N, C-alpha and C positions, 0 to 999 in steps of 0.2 A: 768212386774214382773213374770208373769206366764210362758209364752213360748207357743210354738205351736206344740211341739213334742208329741209323744205318752207317756203314763204314764210310770213311773219308771219300768225298767226291770233290776234287779240286774244281771241276767245272761248275759246281753249284755255289762256290764261294764268291763274295764280292771282289771287285778289283781283279778281273780275269787276266789283265796284262801281267800280273805277278805269277801266273801259274807255272811258267817254265822254271823260274827260280825256286818256287815252292817244291816242285817235283824234284829238282836237283837236290835240295836239302833233305826231303823225305827219303829219297833213295840213299843218300850218303849216311844218314842216321840209321836206317834199317841195315845197311851193309855193315857199318861199324859195330852196331850192337850185336849182330849175329856172328861176325867173323873176327872182330878185334875188340871184344867187350872191355878188356882191361885198359886198352888205349882210350876208348871213349869214356870210361869211368873217370880216368885221370883228367881228361879234357873238361868233363862236366863238374869236376870237384866232388864226386861222390865218395863217401866213406865206404869201407867194406860192408857195413851194415845196410847201406843203401844200394848195393849192387843189384838187388832184385828190381829196382826201378828201370834198369836197362831194358827190361821186357817191354816197357812202354814204347821205346824207340824202335825195338825190333819188330813191332806189330802195328806200326802207324797206319798201314794201308788196310788193315783188316779189323782194327779195334772199333768198338762202338763209339759214337760221338755224342756231344752235348752242344747246345748253343754256346757261343763264345762267352757270354756274360753269365752263364752257369758254370762253364768250365774254369774260368780264371777266378781265383780267390785271393783273399788277403785284406789288409786294412783299407786300401783304397776302394776295393770293390764292395766291402762291407758298408762304407760310408756313402758310396754312390747309391746302394740299395735299389738296383735296377728292378728287381722283382716286385718291389712295392710301388713303383711308378705307375700312375694311372692316367687315363685321358690324354690331354695335350702333352703332358710331360713324357708319357711313354712314346707317343708318336714322335715327339721331338728327339727323344733318345734314339729310337730306331732309325730316324732319318739322318741324324747328325753325329752320333757318337762313333768314333773309330778307335779300335784297340790296336796298339802296336805290338807285333808278335815277332819273336826271333825266328820262328819257323815259317810263318805264313805272311809276314810283312805287315799287312793291314787287314783287319776284319771288322765287319759290322756285327752288332749285338746278336743277331739271329744266325749268323754263319756257324755251321756245325763242324766241330773239330774234335779229334781224339785227345786223350791225355798224352803228354810227352814231357821229356826233359831237355830243355835247351834254353839258355838265357842270352840276352843281348850281348853280353861280354865274352861269350864263349869263343875260343879258337877251335874250329872243327878240324880234326886231322884230315890232311889231303886237300882241304878247302881254304884253310886259314881263318882270319878274323871275319866276322859277319858284315862289318861295315863295307868292305870292298865288294862283297857279294851282293849286298842289298842296295847300296847307295845309287847306282845307275838307274835301276828300275824304279825304286821308290821315289827318287827325286823327279823322274820323268812323270810318274803318276801324280805326284803332289803338285807339280807345276801347273796342272790344269784345274786345280781347285779354285773356285770363286767364292767370294763372301768371306766373312770373318772366320779365322781359324784360331782356336785357343790351344796352345801347346802345353800339355800337362805331363809330358813324358819325363821319365827319369833319365839320368845322364847316359847310361849304356844304350838306351833306345833312341834318345835324341841323336846319338852319334851315328845311327844307321842312315840318317837322311836329314837334310835341312828342309825346312818348310818355309817357302818364301812368304814374307810379310805376315808371319804368324805372330800372335800375341804370346810372348813367352811369360809363363807364370813361375815365379820362384817362391819358396816358403823358407823364411829365415827366422831363427829364434834369437831374440835380443835379450842378452843377459848383461845388464848394466853397461849397455853400449857396445858390447862384443857380440857380433853376429855370426851365427853358425847355421849350417844346414844339418838337420837331424832327421834321419831316414823315417822313423815312425811318424813324427809330426808332419813331415813332408807328405807322406802318403795319406795320412788322416785328413789333413786340410785340403789337399787336392781332391780327395774323394767327396768331401762336403761341397767344394766348389763345383765339381762336375754335376752333382745332384742339383744344385741351385741353377746351373746353366740349363739343365733339362727342364726344370720347373718354370723358369721365367724367360729363358732365351736371352740372347745378347746380340747386338749388331755392331757395337763399337768397343774400342779399348776402354772407354769411360764406363760402358755398361758392365764390363768384366770387373773393373775396379769397384764399382758400386756393389756388385754381388760379393766381391771379396771382403767387403766390410761386414758382411753377415757371418763370415766364417773365420775371421782373423781379428787380432787386436788393433792392427793398423795396416794401412795400405799406402804404398808409394809407387808412383807411375813415372817411368822414364821412357818416353817414346812409346815403343810397342812392348815394353817390359813392365809387368805388374809384379811387385814384390808384396807378398802377404807376410806381415811381421807379427810374430807371436811373442807375447810377454807372459801374461798370466793364464792364457787360455789352456794350454796343454797341461800345465801344472794342476789347474783346477780339475781337469778331466781325470788325471791320474789319481788325484785324491779321492774322487767319487768312485772310480772303478776299483780302487785298492791295488 
């Protein structure tokens, strides 16, 4: 969980314009975890058995670090499979992938960060919701991005900042004409699409849609929005995995 790298160095992270907000949040979490642990535990939605995880936030400045794409785990990151990318796919990933972080705003794959507890939907005591904290600096940073941007963020992280002219990707499950968003399928499919984007690249919305056809049962395009529609795909996967 901890890592083996040196302690957090904000100045070594990508997107240095975010450092003042990063420092503000790091200091707030360290202070709360040390002086008001019960208050922070409630804000983070930790159960009594999880209170030991507050130690992560209490030692943000001194804990060992890992590269971002080794630090973050879960279904999406499993399907992205960053560690197994090679050659041009790895170079494209290092150059173009950006991880949305509640604590650090935006990170590149090799940026080193400590373990922590904070999610995009958290209301931090004394600071409030994260969207008002992050939106001004993130939108300023993102407004300067050129070229195609494919937005794969989940709702809580998309709420932290708008991305001008991004291609928005949604994953929908179609059950006899009734469409829903299912968290696991959403993360699984977006992780597969992220890997395909690293392997093949994309310059247009049409390119994203074409790659989407390799990871979903159907694709629908509406302007800059690409919907990946699942019918039998996830059910087959669940049958194989048991």
